[in-house]
N, C-alpha and C positions, 0 to 999 in steps of 0.2 A: 725176828732176828735183825731186821732192818732198823728198828728203833734204837737199840743200843748202839749199833754201828754208826748211825747218823749222829746220835748225841756225841759220841766219842769223837768223830770227824769234826763236828762243830767246835769242840774244845781244843782242837789242835793236834789230836793224835792221828797218826798215819794208820788207817784201817784197811785190812785186807780180809776179804770174806772168802774162805775156802770151801769149795763144793767137793768134798772127798768122795762122795757117792759117784761122781762122774768118772773117777778112775776105774771103777768095777761096773758101771752101767746099772748101779742099783737105784731103785725108786723107793723102796721100803725095806726095812731090815728087821727080820725076826731073829731069834737067838742063833739059829743055824747059820744064817747069812752073816751075822755079826762075828761069830767065831771063825768063819771061813775068811772074811775080808778084813778083819781087824788089823793084822800085820801089814797088809797092803796100805790101808788107810793110814797107819802109823807112818809108813815110809812116805806117803803123800804129805802128811803134816811136817815131818822132818825136812822134806824137800821144800815145803812152803817156807818154813822158817829160814832155810839156807837162802832161798830167793829173796825174802824180805830183808834179811840182815845186810844184804849187798846194795839195797836201795839208797839213794842219795838222801831222801827224806827221812830215813830211819836211822836212829842211833842204836847200833847193834848191841848196846849194853842195856838197852831199855825196852826188851821184847817182852810182851805178855800175851797170854792166850785167853780167850773167852769162848766157852762152849756150852752147848744146850743139849742136855740128855746124852745121847751117845757122843756128840761132840765134846761134852764135858769129860766123859770117860777117856776119850782120845787125848784131850788137852792135858788132863791130869797124868796120864800114862806117859806122854811125851815129856812133860815136866819132870817126871821121876828119873828120866835118863839123859835130859838135855840141859846142860848147864846154861845154854844161852836164854832160857826162859826165866825171867825175874819174877813173874807173878801169874797166877791164874784166877779167873773169875769162872765159877762153875754154877750153872743153872741146872737144877734138878738132875744131877749126874752122880758120879762116884768114881772111885779108884778101884779098878778090877783086882780081886784078890790074887790073880795070877801075877800081878806086877810086883808082888812082895819079893819075889826071888830076883827081879831084874832092877828093882829100885836102887839108884845110886844116890839120889838126893830128892828133895822137894823144895820148893820156894813158897813164899806166902800165898795163901788161897783165900778167896771169898767163896763161902758156901751160901748158895741161895736155893732153898728147897720148899716144897709144899708139904705140909704135915700129913695130908691125906692122899699123897701121891701113890696111886696104885700101879703105875708103870715102873717107876723107880722108887721103891719104899724109902721113906725118910730114914730108915735104918742105915742106908748107904751114906747119908750126910753124917750121922753120929759116928759110923765106922771111920770115915775120913777124919773127922775131929779127933778121935782118939789117936790115929797115927801122928797127925800134926802136933798134938800135946805131947805124945811119947817122944817125938823127935825135937821138941822144943822149937817148932816152926811157927811163925807168926800166921794168924788166921782170923777171919771175922766170919760169923755165921748168922743167918737169919732164917728162921723156920716160920713160914707163914701159916698160921692157924686156919684150918678148914680149907686149904688150898690144895688142889691136886696137881697133876702134871700139865703145867702150862699155867700162865698167869693172867688174871684179869687186867684191864687197863690200869687200875689204881695200884695193883701189886707191881705191874710192869714199871710204873712211875718210881715206886719206892726202890725197886731193885735197880733200875738203871741209874738212879741217884747215888745209891751205895756203890755201884760199879765204878762210876766216875770218881767218887771220893777215894775208893780203894786204889784205883790205878794212879790217881795224882799222888797219893801217899807213897806207893811203891815204885812208880816209875820216874817221878820227877825229884824225888829224893836223891842226894848225892850217891854216886855209884861207889860201893866199897872198893877200896884198892887192895890188891894182893900184896902180901908182904914178901 
């Protein structure tokens, strides 16, 4: 996680790393823990965006989320209800099916997933792609052949390069004005 954060910071992005497990004293999450704490972790992420948008070094109209695995599920879930989020980069995650009833919107998404991921099956990436296509939301997707849950150095290099280009495209472009 430090590599993408460092790369983005080196490119001039203001980067904040959220440790949402700290809110619940969690060190590892199984399904029961995830279901029990997901709402509180979502609240933590919402509060983090609220904090970040007030920082002097942050343009509040150019906020993106980048999440890994469970963090990607949280990032996508937050983006589905929080109009402050302009883009999401998700590494081997997905959008919980439960969010279907809460989803108000989505923003552009970069989907990065391993084809042989046994923790978060690649079907999650394809499900997300279907939602984005149906709603006509811009996205990019890279499925890494033969890669599981977590990336080798070579794959990380490609994924971080794609992340940087995606965020530059969606955060540095002119902000649409409301009519």
